[in-house]
N, C-alpha and C positions, 0 to 999 in steps of 0.2 A: 594526514592527521593535521587538523587546523587548530585545535584547542583542547586543553585538558582542564577540566573543572574539578574543584575539590570543595569539601565542606567549609574550609576556613574562608575562602574568598567568595564562593558562589552559593553556599548553603546546601549543596548536594554534590555527589560524585558523578562525573560523566566524562565521556570522551566524544569529541566532535570530529566527524569525518566529512570530507567533501569530494565530489567526483563529477566528471563531465566537463570538458573544457568549455570556456566561455570567453568571448572577446571582452577586453577591458573597457572599451567604449560603451558596451551594452550592460555594464555592471554598475550598480549604484556605488557612489564614492565611499560610503562607510564600509561596504563589503570589500572594496578594493583595498582599503587600509587594513581590514581584518586579514585578508589573504597575504598582503605584503608582510605583516607582522609574523605570520606563520611561515613565510618564506616560500610561498607557492604562487602559481598563476591563478587568476580567478576561475572559479568552478561554478557549474550550473546548479548543483543540488548540494545542500548542506544538511546532514543528518546527525542527530545527537543521540548517543546511547547512554541512558541513565544507569545508575548503580554499577558503573564500571570503574573500578578503583585501580589507579596506577600507583604502585608502591613507591617508586623512586622517580618523582616528577622531574628532577633535574636531569635524569638520563634520557628522557623522552625527546626525540628529535621531531620538532614540529616541521611539517612539510614532508615527512617520510611517507612513502607509499606503503600501504598495508596490503600484503599479498594474500590470496585465498588460501594458499598452502600453509601460511603462518597461523591462520585462525581455525580452519576446518581440517578434519581428518576423514578419510574414507570410512563410511559406515555410520557417521554422525547423523543425528536427526535434526533438521532445521525447520524453521518456520519462514514461509515466504510471504512478504507483505508488498502489495502493489495496488494500483488502481485498475479495477475491472474495466473491460471494454464497455463503452457507452452504447446503448441500443436505442436511444431516442424514446419517443412516446409510445408505450405499448399497452395493450389491453390486459384485462385481469387473467386471461388464460395463460399468456406468456409470462406476465409479471409475477403472479402469485400462484399459478398452477390450478386455477379453478377448472372444474370439469365442463362447464357450459351445459347446455340443455341435452346434448347427445343427439339422438335421432329426432326428427320432426314428429310431433305427436299432438293430438287434440287441437289441430288447426293453427298451431304456432308457425310463424315464419319470420325469418331474419333475426332470430334470437339465439343462435347456436353458441356464440362466444360472448354473450353478455353476462353481467354479474348476477342478475336476479335482484331480489329485494335487498335494499341497503338499510332498512330501518322499519320501525313500527308505524302506526297510524297517527291519530290525533294526540296520543300520549306516547312517548315524550315529545312529539312534534319536532324532532331534530334527528340528525344522524350522529351517532356516537363517535367520539374521537378514536382514531386508529382504524376506522373502517377501511379495509383494503379495497382500493379502487385502481383504475387505470392511471398511468402517469409515466414520468420519465424513469427509465430503467438503466441500470449499469452506471459506470463512472464513479463507483464508490470505493472506499478503502477496504480491501479484502485481505484477510490473513488466512492462509492455508497452512495447517499445522502438520508436523511429523512427516516431512519429506526426507527420504534417506539420500545422503550424499553417496552416489555410486562411484564417481571417478573425479580426480583432480588432475588438471593439466597445468603444472606450474610454469611451463614455458610461455603459454598463452594467457596465464592467469584466469583460467576457466574452471568452472565447477559444473558437474553434471549431476542433476538430482532426478529422482524418480517421482512421477506424478505431475499434476497440472500446476502451473505457476500463473498467478493472476496478471492480467494486462495484455496489451497488444504487443506486436513485434517492436523491438527497440525501445520499449518503455522501461523506466527505472523500477528495479525490484530490490527490496531490502531483505537480506537473509539474517535471521537471528538463531542463535543456538538455543 
């Protein structure tokens, strides 16, 4: 826990958590000062949870490690937030689920996975905004809701949830109640 914000000083209630070790020489100097004030070593990721009220701010220990067993209980439903796997430049069939042409018919060739028509003719003489086309896919912030907490391992500070969690292996994931 690196900072506690309240309505009086910051205009809103929040608690700031940081995780993932980071070398001090690779950390910007203002962040190094922020972490020293909290009494911790520099961290890689800083996340703020809004609308989180701490009743007795004087009793909060900055630099304290928040354990999974302190926050979650087996059987809870959580939301997992992460960055989905990047897939590069993809066509409309993979990116948006278009059906394509299907079988070859009426003399068509090399058009199985193409989008088809993207607009009208001389009027409106343009392609409407939001037309789904090929492009970069993945690498977006994704929130998967209502995953059940199956088991908590307090010794390793691990949490076992049912369902798919966004992101690649060893990527950062935020769990919200």
